C-alpha positions as CSV (number, residue, x, y, z in Angstrom):
1,M,1.8,4.1,5.8
2,T,-1.8,3.5,4.4
3,E,-2.1,0.4,2.1
4,P,-3.4,1.2,-1.1
5,E,-6.5,-0.6,-2.5
6,Q,-5.7,-3.1,-5.3
7,E,-8.1,-4.7,-7.6
8,Q,-9.0,-8.2,-6.3
9,N,-9.3,-9.9,-9.7
10,P,-7.2,-7.9,-11.9
11,S,-6.2,-8.0,-15.6
12,G,-4.3,-6.1,-18.1
13,T,-0.6,-5.3,-18.3
14,A,2.0,-3.4,-15.8
15,T,5.4,-2.8,-15.6
16,L,6.7,-3.4,-12.1
17,P,10.1,-3.4,-10.4
18,L,11.2,-7.0,-9.6
19,F,12.8,-8.4,-6.5
20,P,14.0,-12.2,-7.4
21,L,13.9,-14.0,-4.1
22,Q,14.9,-17.9,-3.3
23,T,11.0,-18.1,-2.0
24,V,7.5,-18.1,-3.5
25,L,5.5,-15.4,-2.2
26,L,1.3,-16.1,-2.0
27,P,-1.2,-13.7,-2.3
28,G,-2.3,-12.2,1.1
29,T,0.8,-13.1,3.1
30,H,3.0,-10.6,4.6
31,L,6.9,-10.7,3.6
32,P,9.5,-9.0,6.0
33,L,12.8,-8.1,4.1
34,H,16.1,-6.7,5.4
35,I,17.5,-4.5,2.3
36,F,21.1,-4.2,2.2
37,E,22.0,-4.3,-1.3
38,P,22.5,-1.1,-3.1
39,R,19.7,-1.5,-6.2
40,Y,17.4,-2.6,-3.5
41,R,18.1,-0.1,-1.1
42,Q,17.5,2.4,-4.1
43,L,14.2,0.4,-5.0
44,T,12.9,0.9,-1.2
45,A,13.7,4.7,-1.2
46,D,11.5,4.9,-4.7
47,L,8.8,2.9,-2.8
48,V,8.7,5.1,0.1
49,G,9.3,8.7,-1.9
50,G,6.2,7.7,-4.2
51,A,8.2,7.1,-7.3
52,V,6.8,3.7,-7.7
53,P,3.1,4.1,-8.3
54,G,1.0,2.4,-5.3
55,R,4.4,1.5,-3.7
56,E,3.9,-2.0,-5.4
57,F,6.5,-4.4,-6.9
58,G,7.0,-7.9,-8.0
59,V,8.4,-10.9,-6.3
60,V,9.4,-13.8,-8.6
61,S,11.1,-17.1,-7.3
62,L,14.8,-18.1,-8.6
63,R,14.7,-21.4,-10.6
64,A,18.1,-22.3,-9.2
65,P,19.7,-21.2,-5.8
66,L,23.2,-20.4,-7.5
67,V,21.8,-17.8,-9.6
68,R,23.8,-14.7,-8.7
69,E,22.5,-12.2,-11.4
70,V,19.1,-12.2,-13.1
71,R,19.7,-11.6,-17.1
72,G,16.9,-13.9,-18.5
73,L,13.5,-15.1,-18.3
74,D,15.0,-18.6,-17.7
75,H,16.5,-17.5,-14.5
76,V,13.2,-17.0,-13.0
77,Y,9.5,-18.5,-12.5
78,D,7.4,-16.6,-14.8
79,V,4.5,-16.4,-12.6
80,G,5.1,-14.2,-9.6
81,C,3.2,-12.1,-6.9
82,S,3.2,-8.4,-6.5
83,T,3.6,-6.9,-2.7
84,V,2.7,-3.8,-1.6
85,L,5.1,-1.9,1.0
86,R,3.5,-1.3,4.4
87,E,6.2,-0.4,6.8
88,A,9.8,0.8,6.1
89,K,12.7,1.4,8.8
90,R,16.0,3.2,7.3
91,L,18.7,2.0,9.3
92,P,21.8,4.4,10.2
93,D,23.7,2.9,7.6
94,G,21.4,3.0,4.8
95,R,19.7,-0.5,5.2
96,Y,16.2,-1.1,5.6
97,D,14.1,-3.3,7.4
98,V,10.7,-3.8,5.4
99,V,7.1,-5.4,5.7
100,T,5.0,-5.8,2.6
101,K,1.8,-7.4,2.1
102,A,1.6,-9.7,-0.9
103,A,-1.3,-8.5,-3.4
104,R,-2.0,-10.0,-6.9
105,R,-0.4,-12.5,-9.0
106,F,1.2,-11.8,-12.8
107,R,2.9,-13.5,-15.4
108,L,6.2,-12.1,-16.5
109,R,6.3,-11.3,-20.0
110,E,9.7,-9.1,-20.6
111,L,12.7,-8.3,-18.3
112,D,14.5,-4.8,-18.4
113,C,17.7,-5.0,-16.8
114,T,19.1,-1.5,-18.0
115,S,16.5,1.4,-17.3
116,A,16.6,1.0,-13.6
117,P,19.4,0.2,-11.0
118,Y,17.1,-2.7,-10.3
119,L,15.2,-5.0,-12.4
120,L,12.0,-4.2,-14.0
121,G,9.4,-6.4,-15.6
122,V,6.6,-6.3,-17.9
123,V,3.8,-8.4,-16.5
124,D,0.5,-9.7,-17.2
125,W,-2.1,-9.6,-14.3
126,L,-3.3,-13.0,-13.6
127,P,-6.8,-13.4,-12.5
128,D,-8.5,-16.3,-11.1
129,D,-11.0,-18.5,-13.0
130,A,-14.7,-17.8,-11.7
131,V,-16.4,-20.6,-9.7
132,P,-19.7,-21.3,-10.8
133,A,-22.8,-20.9,-8.5
134,S,-23.3,-24.7,-8.6
135,A,-19.8,-25.3,-7.2
136,V,-20.4,-23.2,-3.9
137,E,-21.5,-26.0,-1.9
138,P,-18.8,-28.6,-3.0
139,G,-16.4,-25.7,-2.3
140,Q,-17.5,-25.5,1.1
141,R,-17.0,-29.2,1.7
142,L,-13.6,-29.2,0.3
143,G,-12.8,-26.2,2.3
144,E,-13.4,-28.1,5.5
145,V,-11.3,-30.9,4.4
146,A,-8.3,-28.6,3.4
147,R,-8.7,-27.2,7.0
148,A,-8.6,-30.6,8.5
149,A,-5.5,-31.3,6.9
150,H,-4.2,-28.0,7.6
151,R,-4.7,-28.8,11.5
152,R,-3.2,-32.1,11.2
153,Y,-0.2,-30.7,9.8
154,C,0.2,-27.7,12.3
155,E,-0.4,-30.1,15.3
156,A,2.3,-32.4,14.0
157,A,4.7,-29.4,13.2
158,W,4.2,-26.6,15.6
159,H,3.5,-25.4,19.2
160,D,0.0,-24.6,19.8
161,D,1.2,-20.5,19.6
162,D,3.1,-20.9,16.2
163,W,0.1,-21.3,14.0
164,S,-3.5,-20.2,13.7
165,T,-6.7,-21.1,11.6
166,P,-8.0,-19.0,8.8
167,D,-11.3,-17.1,9.8
168,D,-14.5,-19.1,9.1
169,D,-15.7,-16.5,6.6
170,A,-12.4,-16.7,4.5
171,D,-13.1,-16.2,1.1
172,V,-12.7,-19.5,-1.1
173,D,-10.3,-17.7,-3.5
174,E,-8.0,-17.1,-0.6
175,L,-8.4,-20.0,1.5
176,A,-5.8,-22.2,-0.2
177,Y,-3.1,-19.3,0.3
178,Q,-4.1,-18.9,4.0
179,L,-3.7,-22.6,5.0
180,A,0.0,-22.8,3.3
181,A,1.2,-19.4,4.8
182,D,2.4,-20.9,7.9
183,C,3.7,-24.3,6.4
184,L,6.8,-25.0,5.3
185,L,6.3,-26.5,1.8
186,P,8.9,-26.9,-0.7
187,L,9.4,-23.9,-3.1
188,E,8.0,-26.3,-6.2
189,D,5.0,-27.0,-4.4
190,R,4.3,-23.2,-3.2
191,Q,4.7,-22.4,-7.0
192,L,2.1,-24.7,-8.0
193,L,-0.1,-23.1,-5.7
194,L,0.7,-20.0,-7.3
195,E,0.3,-20.9,-10.7
196,E,-3.2,-22.7,-10.0
197,T,-5.9,-20.3,-11.6
198,H,-9.0,-22.3,-10.3
199,P,-9.6,-21.8,-6.4
200,L,-11.3,-25.1,-5.8
201,R,-8.5,-27.0,-7.7
202,R,-5.9,-25.0,-5.6
203,L,-7.8,-26.3,-2.6
204,R,-7.4,-30.1,-3.6
205,I,-3.7,-29.2,-4.2
206,V,-3.2,-27.9,-0.7
207,C,-5.2,-30.5,0.9
208,R,-2.9,-33.0,-1.0
209,L,0.4,-31.2,0.1
210,L,-0.6,-30.8,3.6
211,T,-1.8,-34.4,4.0
212,R,1.8,-35.6,2.4
213,E,3.7,-33.2,4.9
214,A,1.8,-34.5,7.8
215,W,2.6,-38.0,7.2
216,F,6.0,-37.2,6.9
217,L,6.2,-35.5,10.1
218,D,4.3,-38.4,11.6
219,T,6.7,-41.0,10.2
220,L,9.8,-39.3,10.7
221,S,9.2,-37.9,14.0
222,A,10.8,-34.5,12.6
223,V,10.0,-30.9,13.8
224,P,10.7,-28.2,11.5
225,L,11.9,-24.8,12.7
226,P,9.1,-22.3,13.8
227,P,8.2,-19.9,11.2
228,T,9.4,-17.0,13.1
229,E,12.9,-18.3,12.6
230,F,12.5,-17.4,8.9
231,A,11.9,-14.0,9.4
232,D,15.3,-12.9,11.0
233,F,16.1,-9.4,9.6
234,S,20.0,-10.0,10.3
235,K,20.2,-12.7,7.8
236,P,20.6,-11.8,3.7
237,A,17.0,-11.9,2.2
238,N,18.4,-12.8,-1.6
239,L,21.0,-13.8,-3.9
240,N,20.5,-11.2,-6.3
């Protein structure tokens, strides 16, 4: 599959299929899913078959882990992230293993629970605030501080082959997402990063969060499971 081009700073309104999950998807990150429930098998078939424009759907985070059926906006966070289907493998029993790449943020305006077998949402694309030219140099210094916080966290949490450093030329708009991608932050913290529309404030947030988590790891001498443990296709991907 060839990934369609997506606008880097989109605006406007769209209707997207929605996939509620107990996680927060950050732009630019990859999301593997094991699709087993009939409604999402149909969504995957529609994505593969081209019925969904651009093979793009939205991921929104559940507000409570015990929610079994999303029927209202109060069941999910209103800021989510679209993701584009990159790979799909259909299994003999009709399930799918898929890999998607997160694309662009949105604010959920309306839910449609009846027009399709799966949820649909009316969304407004959520662009970043512009970084003024005068903030470019302070932004570079802030990026260096955030990278140092990321390095301290990863050295405390993972083996050397379980993490990587973003490229030196990573865009300031995307750097905070890249730094958070391989770190096990609580859902509420990841949601805070997703909802922040100013790239430099987002870098300050990720710096603060990673510094806090590194301190916890050093103080408690605890090491979380490596990220690969959370991409197991044999485990249910959602509760909806």
